[in-house]
N, CA, C and O atoms as CSV, one atom per row, in Angstrom:
chain,resi,resn,atom,element,x,y,z
A,1,MET,N,N,19.849,13.384,0.471
A,1,MET,CA,C,19.610,13.211,-1.031
A,1,MET,C,C,20.737,14.076,-1.991
A,1,MET,O,O,21.131,15.154,-1.544
A,2,ILE,N,N,21.118,13.721,-2.970
A,2,ILE,CA,C,22.210,14.292,-3.507
A,2,ILE,C,C,21.593,14.339,-5.031
A,2,ILE,O,O,21.030,13.379,-5.555
A,3,THR,N,N,21.791,15.596,-5.642
A,3,THR,CA,C,21.304,15.424,-7.101
A,3,THR,C,C,22.490,15.872,-7.893
A,3,THR,O,O,23.193,16.780,-7.450
A,4,ILE,N,N,22.745,15.329,-8.970
A,4,ILE,CA,C,23.803,15.490,-9.755
A,4,ILE,C,C,23.012,16.080,-11.072
A,4,ILE,O,O,22.097,15.414,-11.556
A,5,ASN,N,N,23.396,17.370,-11.650
A,5,ASN,CA,C,22.810,18.228,-12.729
A,5,ASN,C,C,23.723,17.966,-14.049
A,5,ASN,O,O,24.654,18.749,-14.235
A,6,PRO,N,N,23.505,16.871,-15.011
A,6,PRO,CA,C,24.266,16.891,-16.098
A,6,PRO,C,C,24.336,17.915,-16.971
A,6,PRO,O,O,25.307,18.072,-17.711
A,7,GLY,N,N,23.373,18.645,-16.954
A,7,GLY,CA,C,23.466,20.244,-17.874
A,7,GLY,C,C,24.343,21.274,-17.573
A,7,GLY,O,O,24.802,22.098,-18.364
A,8,ASP,N,N,24.586,21.159,-16.157
A,8,ASP,CA,C,25.455,22.048,-15.711
A,8,ASP,C,C,26.851,21.920,-16.005
A,8,ASP,O,O,27.396,20.818,-16.063
A,9,SER,N,N,27.518,23.121,-16.214
A,9,SER,CA,C,28.741,23.268,-16.699
A,9,SER,C,C,29.725,22.485,-15.576
A,9,SER,O,O,29.368,22.414,-14.400
A,10,GLY,N,N,30.996,21.904,-16.044
A,10,GLY,CA,C,31.667,21.074,-15.175
A,10,GLY,C,C,31.619,19.680,-15.097
A,10,GLY,O,O,32.357,18.916,-14.475
A,11,PHE,N,N,30.362,19.381,-16.026
A,11,PHE,CA,C,29.886,17.786,-15.878
A,11,PHE,C,C,30.931,17.105,-16.779
A,11,PHE,O,O,31.223,17.617,-17.860
A,12,THR,N,N,31.461,16.036,-16.385
A,12,THR,CA,C,32.733,15.369,-16.941
A,12,THR,C,C,32.075,14.159,-17.700
A,12,THR,O,O,31.103,13.645,-17.146
A,13,THR,N,N,32.380,13.785,-18.578
A,13,THR,CA,C,31.739,12.650,-19.676
A,13,THR,C,C,32.610,11.527,-19.258
A,13,THR,O,O,33.664,11.614,-18.627
A,14,ILE,N,N,32.068,10.540,-19.664
A,14,ILE,CA,C,32.826,8.959,-19.400
A,14,ILE,C,C,33.873,8.727,-20.491
A,14,ILE,O,O,33.595,8.677,-21.689
A,15,PRO,N,N,34.878,8.615,-20.071
A,15,PRO,CA,C,36.089,8.562,-21.167
A,15,PRO,C,C,35.703,7.535,-22.039
A,15,PRO,O,O,34.810,6.765,-21.685
A,16,ALA,N,N,36.269,7.410,-23.167
A,16,ALA,CA,C,36.271,6.444,-24.417
A,16,ALA,C,C,37.516,5.563,-24.239
A,16,ALA,O,O,38.506,6.292,-24.166
A,17,PRO,N,N,37.731,4.670,-24.174
A,17,PRO,CA,C,36.513,3.492,-24.018
A,17,PRO,C,C,36.227,3.455,-22.469
A,17,PRO,O,O,36.946,4.004,-21.634
A,18,PRO,N,N,35.191,2.806,-22.219
A,18,PRO,CA,C,34.531,3.208,-20.830
A,18,PRO,C,C,35.435,2.477,-20.048
A,18,PRO,O,O,36.160,1.678,-20.640
A,19,PRO,N,N,35.557,2.623,-18.528
A,19,PRO,CA,C,36.187,1.989,-17.955
A,19,PRO,C,C,35.669,0.602,-17.236
A,19,PRO,O,O,34.492,0.335,-16.998
A,20,THR,N,N,36.487,0.014,-17.027
A,20,THR,CA,C,36.263,-1.568,-16.781
A,20,THR,C,C,35.721,-1.812,-15.202
A,20,THR,O,O,35.106,-2.824,-14.866
A,21,ASN,N,N,36.057,-0.717,-14.310
A,21,ASN,CA,C,35.726,-0.895,-12.988
A,21,ASN,C,C,33.813,-0.917,-12.823
A,21,ASN,O,O,32.937,-0.448,-13.549
A,22,ASN,N,N,33.772,-1.470,-11.895
A,22,ASN,CA,C,32.038,-1.579,-11.778
A,22,ASN,C,C,31.633,-0.270,-11.523
A,22,ASN,O,O,30.492,0.126,-11.763
A,23,PHE,N,N,32.727,0.581,-10.934
A,23,PHE,CA,C,31.911,1.888,-10.159
A,23,PHE,C,C,32.319,2.884,-11.137
A,23,PHE,O,O,32.652,3.969,-10.662
A,24,GLY,N,N,32.370,2.735,-12.544
A,24,GLY,CA,C,32.894,3.600,-13.883
A,24,GLY,C,C,33.706,4.679,-13.004
A,24,GLY,O,O,34.546,4.246,-12.215
A,25,PRO,N,N,33.522,5.861,-13.093
A,25,PRO,CA,C,34.585,7.007,-13.134
A,25,PRO,C,C,34.707,7.231,-11.632
A,25,PRO,O,O,35.618,7.980,-11.279
A,26,LEU,N,N,33.942,6.705,-10.711
A,26,LEU,CA,C,34.093,7.036,-9.390
A,26,LEU,C,C,35.013,5.761,-8.652
A,26,LEU,O,O,35.434,5.816,-7.497
A,27,GLY,N,N,35.194,4.755,-9.479
A,27,GLY,CA,C,36.020,3.645,-9.021
A,27,GLY,C,C,37.339,3.731,-8.801
A,27,GLY,O,O,38.031,2.741,-9.038
A,28,GLY,N,N,37.830,4.721,-8.392
A,28,GLY,CA,C,39.405,5.174,-8.105
A,28,GLY,C,C,39.880,4.155,-7.232
A,28,GLY,O,O,39.027,3.439,-6.707
A,29,SER,N,N,41.347,3.911,-6.922
A,29,SER,CA,C,41.727,3.075,-6.150
A,29,SER,C,C,42.374,3.991,-4.639
A,29,SER,O,O,42.946,3.526,-3.653
A,30,SER,N,N,42.047,5.256,-4.927
A,30,SER,CA,C,42.693,6.233,-3.881
A,30,SER,C,C,41.581,6.121,-2.572
A,30,SER,O,O,41.902,6.564,-1.470
A,31,GLY,N,N,40.515,5.615,-2.759
A,31,GLY,CA,C,39.746,5.820,-1.692
A,31,GLY,C,C,38.749,7.242,-2.038
A,31,GLY,O,O,37.678,7.394,-1.449
A,32,THR,N,N,39.070,7.875,-2.689
A,32,THR,CA,C,38.399,9.204,-2.956
A,32,THR,C,C,38.238,9.525,-4.600
A,32,THR,O,O,39.122,9.279,-5.421
A,33,ALA,N,N,36.934,10.122,-4.914
A,33,ALA,CA,C,37.030,10.422,-5.981
A,33,ALA,C,C,36.283,11.650,-6.318
A,33,ALA,O,O,35.241,11.760,-5.671
A,34,LEU,N,N,36.551,12.697,-7.234
A,34,LEU,CA,C,35.827,14.038,-7.497
A,34,LEU,C,C,34.299,13.310,-8.065
A,34,LEU,O,O,34.124,12.377,-8.848
A,35,LEU,N,N,33.407,14.088,-7.381
A,35,LEU,CA,C,32.123,13.683,-8.100
A,35,LEU,C,C,31.910,15.000,-9.460
A,35,LEU,O,O,32.285,16.165,-9.326
A,36,PRO,N,N,31.271,14.472,-10.630
A,36,PRO,CA,C,31.044,15.261,-11.817
A,36,PRO,C,C,30.048,16.209,-11.345
A,36,PRO,O,O,29.332,15.934,-10.382
A,37,GLY,N,N,29.977,17.166,-11.890
A,37,GLY,CA,C,28.911,18.336,-12.232
A,37,GLY,C,C,28.745,19.011,-10.707
A,37,GLY,O,O,29.444,18.709,-9.739
A,38,LEU,N,N,27.931,19.746,-10.713
A,38,LEU,CA,C,27.316,20.463,-9.562
A,38,LEU,C,C,26.414,19.677,-8.705
A,38,LEU,O,O,25.461,19.083,-9.210
A,39,ILE,N,N,26.679,19.630,-7.297
A,39,ILE,CA,C,25.909,18.788,-6.389
A,39,ILE,C,C,25.048,19.675,-5.629
A,39,ILE,O,O,25.502,20.724,-5.174
A,40,ASN,N,N,23.759,19.310,-5.446
A,40,ASN,CA,C,22.663,19.623,-4.674
A,40,ASN,C,C,22.519,18.793,-3.737
A,40,ASN,O,O,21.980,17.719,-4.008
A,41,ILE,N,N,22.993,19.084,-2.283
A,41,ILE,CA,C,22.252,18.421,-1.135
A,41,ILE,C,C,21.356,19.174,-0.409
A,41,ILE,O,O,21.491,20.301,0.069
A,42,ARG,N,N,19.960,18.031,-0.375
A,42,ARG,CA,C,18.906,18.458,0.551
A,42,ARG,C,C,18.817,17.513,1.819
A,42,ARG,O,O,19.288,16.376,1.827
A,43,HIS,N,N,18.193,18.075,2.845
A,43,HIS,CA,C,17.707,17.316,3.946
A,43,HIS,C,C,16.224,16.995,3.477
A,43,HIS,O,O,15.422,17.680,2.843
A,44,ILE,N,N,16.125,15.523,4.088
A,44,ILE,CA,C,14.768,14.950,3.990
A,44,ILE,C,C,14.315,14.587,5.348
A,44,ILE,O,O,15.050,13.850,6.006
A,45,ASN,N,N,12.983,15.087,5.959
A,45,ASN,CA,C,12.690,15.064,6.918
A,45,ASN,C,C,12.378,13.590,7.400
A,45,ASN,O,O,11.309,13.069,7.082
A,46,GLU,N,N,13.325,12.909,8.177
A,46,GLU,CA,C,13.157,11.499,8.656
A,46,GLU,C,C,11.858,11.385,9.504
A,46,GLU,O,O,11.428,10.247,9.693
A,47,HIS,N,N,11.246,12.346,9.987
A,47,HIS,CA,C,9.982,12.130,10.787
A,47,HIS,C,C,8.882,12.294,9.918
A,47,HIS,O,O,7.823,12.593,10.470
A,48,ILE,N,N,8.878,12.160,8.582
A,48,ILE,CA,C,7.864,12.724,7.950
A,48,ILE,C,C,6.530,11.513,8.350
A,48,ILE,O,O,6.884,10.415,8.780
A,49,LYS,N,N,5.356,11.748,8.210
A,49,LYS,CA,C,4.276,11.074,8.443
A,49,LYS,C,C,3.846,10.468,7.094
A,49,LYS,O,O,3.679,11.235,6.146
A,50,ASN,N,N,3.652,9.130,6.942
A,50,ASN,CA,C,3.198,8.656,5.778
A,50,ASN,C,C,1.815,9.146,5.332
A,50,ASN,O,O,0.966,9.475,6.160
A,51,ALA,N,N,1.560,9.199,3.755
A,51,ALA,CA,C,0.258,9.347,3.514
A,51,ALA,C,C,-0.390,8.121,3.105
A,51,ALA,O,O,0.284,7.281,2.510
A,52,TYR,N,N,-1.572,7.920,3.339
A,52,TYR,CA,C,-2.739,6.781,3.149
A,52,TYR,C,C,-3.664,7.169,2.519
A,52,TYR,O,O,-3.787,8.348,2.188
A,53,ALA,N,N,-4.699,6.021,2.161
A,53,ALA,CA,C,-5.876,6.371,1.471
A,53,ALA,C,C,-6.956,5.269,2.002
A,53,ALA,O,O,-6.786,4.099,2.348
A,54,HIS,N,N,-7.986,5.977,1.946
A,54,HIS,CA,C,-9.396,5.008,2.404
A,54,HIS,C,C,-10.004,4.532,1.050
A,54,HIS,O,O,-10.042,5.320,0.106
A,55,PHE,N,N,-10.459,3.318,0.938
A,55,PHE,CA,C,-11.397,2.916,-0.349
A,55,PHE,C,C,-12.354,2.127,0.493
A,55,PHE,O,O,-12.167,1.568,1.573
A,56,TRP,N,N,-13.503,2.223,-0.314
A,56,TRP,CA,C,-14.575,1.701,0.154
A,56,TRP,C,C,-15.814,1.599,-0.957
A,56,TRP,O,O,-16.007,2.372,-1.896
A,57,THR,N,N,-16.593,0.435,-0.588
A,57,THR,CA,C,-17.739,0.226,-1.840
A,57,THR,C,C,-18.934,-0.002,-1.405
A,57,THR,O,O,-18.919,-0.575,-0.316
A,58,LEU,N,N,-19.830,0.187,-1.764
A,58,LEU,CA,C,-21.275,-0.006,-1.450
A,58,LEU,C,C,-22.350,-0.542,-2.330
A,58,LEU,O,O,-22.751,0.247,-3.185
A,59,ARG,N,N,-22.854,-1.630,-2.299
A,59,ARG,CA,C,-23.458,-2.115,-3.167
A,59,ARG,C,C,-25.002,-2.614,-2.609
A,59,ARG,O,O,-25.174,-3.341,-1.631
A,60,PHE,N,N,-25.877,-2.147,-3.313
A,60,PHE,CA,C,-27.536,-2.588,-2.991
A,60,PHE,C,C,-28.146,-3.474,-4.122
A,60,PHE,O,O,-28.100,-3.020,-5.265
A,61,SER,N,N,-28.646,-4.547,-3.934
A,61,SER,CA,C,-29.201,-5.270,-5.221
A,61,SER,C,C,-30.230,-5.768,-4.356
A,61,SER,O,O,-30.179,-5.627,-3.134
A,62,MET,N,N,-31.386,-6.485,-5.101
A,62,MET,CA,C,-32.365,-7.227,-4.856
A,62,MET,C,C,-32.894,-8.396,-5.518
A,62,MET,O,O,-32.499,-8.553,-6.673
A,63,LYS,N,N,-33.699,-9.254,-5.052
A,63,LYS,CA,C,-34.189,-10.115,-6.270
A,63,LYS,C,C,-35.466,-10.480,-5.693
A,63,LYS,O,O,-35.729,-10.715,-4.514
A,64,PHE,N,N,-36.279,-10.490,-6.794
A,64,PHE,CA,C,-37.722,-10.517,-6.784
A,64,PHE,C,C,-38.179,-11.666,-7.277
A,64,PHE,O,O,-38.212,-11.603,-8.506
A,65,GLY,N,N,-38.683,-13.072,-6.700
A,65,GLY,CA,C,-38.741,-14.253,-7.079
A,65,GLY,C,C,-37.297,-14.991,-7.829
A,65,GLY,O,O,-36.203,-15.070,-7.270
A,66,THR,N,N,-37.523,-15.346,-8.817
A,66,THR,CA,C,-36.299,-15.839,-9.631
A,66,THR,C,C,-35.684,-14.621,-10.489
A,66,THR,O,O,-34.589,-14.712,-11.044
A,67,ALA,N,N,-36.437,-13.555,-10.538
A,67,ALA,CA,C,-35.723,-12.289,-11.500
A,67,ALA,C,C,-35.135,-11.511,-10.311
A,67,ALA,O,O,-35.519,-11.214,-9.180
A,68,ARG,N,N,-34.000,-11.302,-11.085
A,68,ARG,CA,C,-33.240,-9.884,-10.404
A,68,ARG,C,C,-33.368,-8.833,-10.848
A,68,ARG,O,O,-33.357,-8.716,-12.073
A,69,LEU,N,N,-33.536,-7.680,-10.002
A,69,LEU,CA,C,-33.686,-6.385,-10.262
A,69,LEU,C,C,-32.565,-5.637,-10.405
A,69,LEU,O,O,-31.635,-6.098,-9.743
A,70,PRO,N,N,-32.264,-4.534,-11.092
A,70,PRO,CA,C,-31.047,-3.970,-11.345
A,70,PRO,C,C,-30.315,-3.353,-9.889
A,70,PRO,O,O,-30.984,-2.764,-9.040
A,71,SER,N,N,-29.129,-3.545,-9.783
A,71,SER,CA,C,-28.553,-2.952,-8.540
A,71,SER,C,C,-27.955,-1.472,-8.679
A,71,SER,O,O,-27.857,-0.823,-9.720
A,72,LEU,N,N,-27.577,-1.093,-7.386
A,72,LEU,CA,C,-26.879,-0.073,-7.363
A,72,LEU,C,C,-25.595,-0.032,-6.838
A,72,LEU,O,O,-25.554,-0.731,-5.826
A,73,GLU,N,N,-24.428,0.539,-7.119
A,73,GLU,CA,C,-23.212,0.569,-6.517
A,73,GLU,C,C,-22.278,1.434,-6.744
A,73,GLU,O,O,-22.012,1.810,-7.886
A,74,TYR,N,N,-21.725,1.816,-5.791
A,74,TYR,CA,C,-20.904,2.988,-5.652
A,74,TYR,C,C,-19.362,2.580,-4.837
A,74,TYR,O,O,-19.269,1.933,-3.794
A,75,SER,N,N,-18.343,3.103,-5.562
A,75,SER,CA,C,-16.715,2.703,-5.089
A,75,SER,C,C,-16.414,4.452,-4.913
A,75,SER,O,O,-16.891,5.427,-5.494
A,76,GLY,N,N,-15.574,4.331,-4.018
A,76,GLY,CA,C,-14.919,5.684,-3.680
A,76,GLY,C,C,-13.454,5.554,-2.914
A,76,GLY,O,O,-13.154,4.481,-2.390
A,77,SER,N,N,-12.709,6.493,-2.876
A,77,SER,CA,C,-11.695,6.447,-2.349
A,77,SER,C,C,-11.262,8.223,-1.930
A,77,SER,O,O,-11.667,9.235,-2.502
A,78,ALA,N,N,-10.360,8.123,-0.800
A,78,ALA,CA,C,-10.054,9.300,0.014
A,78,ALA,C,C,-8.611,9.437,0.413
A,78,ALA,O,O,-8.095,8.899,1.392
A,79,GLY,N,N,-7.903,10.375,-0.636
A,79,GLY,CA,C,-6.040,10.488,0.277
A,79,GLY,C,C,-6.258,11.233,1.722
A,79,GLY,O,O,-7.174,12.012,1.981
A,80,ARG,N,N,-5.271,10.842,2.550
A,80,ARG,CA,C,-5.550,11.328,3.694
A,80,ARG,C,C,-3.712,11.616,4.218
A,80,ARG,O,O,-2.877,10.718,4.324
A,81,GLY,N,N,-3.502,12.908,4.440
A,81,GLY,CA,C,-2.123,13.147,4.728
A,81,GLY,C,C,-1.315,13.357,3.510
A,81,GLY,O,O,-0.093,13.275,3.635
A,82,LEU,N,N,-1.746,13.579,2.517
A,82,LEU,CA,C,-1.077,13.919,1.348
A,82,LEU,C,C,-0.065,14.698,1.209
A,82,LEU,O,O,-0.307,15.851,1.567
A,83,TYR,N,N,1.181,14.478,0.753
A,83,TYR,CA,C,2.201,15.542,0.497
A,83,TYR,C,C,2.260,16.797,-0.307
A,83,TYR,O,O,1.976,16.770,-1.504
A,84,THR,N,N,2.626,17.926,0.316
A,84,THR,CA,C,2.313,19.103,-0.369
A,84,THR,C,C,3.628,19.779,-0.975
A,84,THR,O,O,3.544,20.829,-1.613
């Protein structure tokens, strides 16, 4: 992951008029270009386990003859393996 912080000193602005290249200021023809601003490179664990959630619903209702009685319903969820 690369983070570019535009508020840091050394951040270059896009020249006016804007470049016509689809890659903007990074679209040089030499094959290399300087990245603007200060760069923060972090490693992300590629073996991270996915977080997941359980959802459940419970409903209880009764019917007495042709009349319906009030029902009781519960819905819930729980997250498992959440990231910290």
